[in-house]
C-alpha positions as CSV (number, residue, x, y, z in Angstrom):
1,X,34.1,45.3,-21.2
2,X,30.6,46.8,-21.1
3,X,31.1,49.1,-24.1
4,X,32.5,46.2,-26.2
5,X,29.4,44.2,-25.4
6,X,27.1,47.0,-26.0
7,X,25.7,47.1,-22.4
8,X,25.7,49.8,-19.7
9,X,28.3,49.7,-16.9
10,X,26.9,47.4,-14.1
11,X,24.8,45.4,-16.5
12,X,24.7,41.6,-16.1
13,X,26.9,39.7,-18.5
14,X,28.1,36.1,-18.5
15,X,31.7,35.4,-17.7
16,X,33.4,32.0,-18.3
17,X,37.0,30.8,-18.0
18,X,37.6,28.0,-20.5
19,X,40.7,25.9,-20.5
20,X,41.6,24.6,-23.9
21,X,43.4,21.3,-24.1
22,X,45.4,19.5,-26.9
23,X,46.0,15.8,-26.2
24,X,45.1,16.5,-22.6
25,X,47.7,19.2,-22.3
26,X,46.5,22.8,-21.4
27,X,47.4,25.1,-24.2
28,X,45.2,28.2,-23.7
29,X,43.1,29.8,-20.9
30,X,40.3,31.9,-22.4
31,X,38.2,34.6,-20.5
32,X,34.9,34.9,-22.3
33,X,32.3,37.6,-21.7
34,X,28.9,37.2,-23.3
35,X,26.0,39.6,-23.7
36,X,22.9,37.8,-22.4
37,X,20.8,39.4,-25.1
38,X,22.9,37.7,-27.8
39,X,23.0,34.3,-26.2
40,X,20.3,34.1,-23.6
41,X,20.8,30.4,-22.7
42,X,24.6,30.6,-22.4
43,X,24.5,30.0,-18.7
44,X,22.5,26.8,-19.1
45,X,25.3,25.2,-21.2
46,X,27.3,22.5,-19.5
47,X,30.8,23.3,-20.8
48,X,32.2,20.2,-19.2
49,X,30.1,18.2,-21.6
50,X,29.8,20.6,-24.6
51,X,32.7,22.7,-25.5
52,X,32.4,26.0,-27.5
53,X,34.2,24.3,-30.4
54,X,32.6,20.9,-30.4
55,X,28.9,20.4,-29.6
């Protein structure tokens, strides 16, 4: 994953598992890796309150 994110092996990255629902039915489990340089406040986001698709 490090080369895809443009970081060295062993670098710190954010990792999130996000369960997507449609009408309260699970439809997709997403593994998201984020380079902290691109989104430095990613880990401060409350994804239970604000989803990646709807703010």
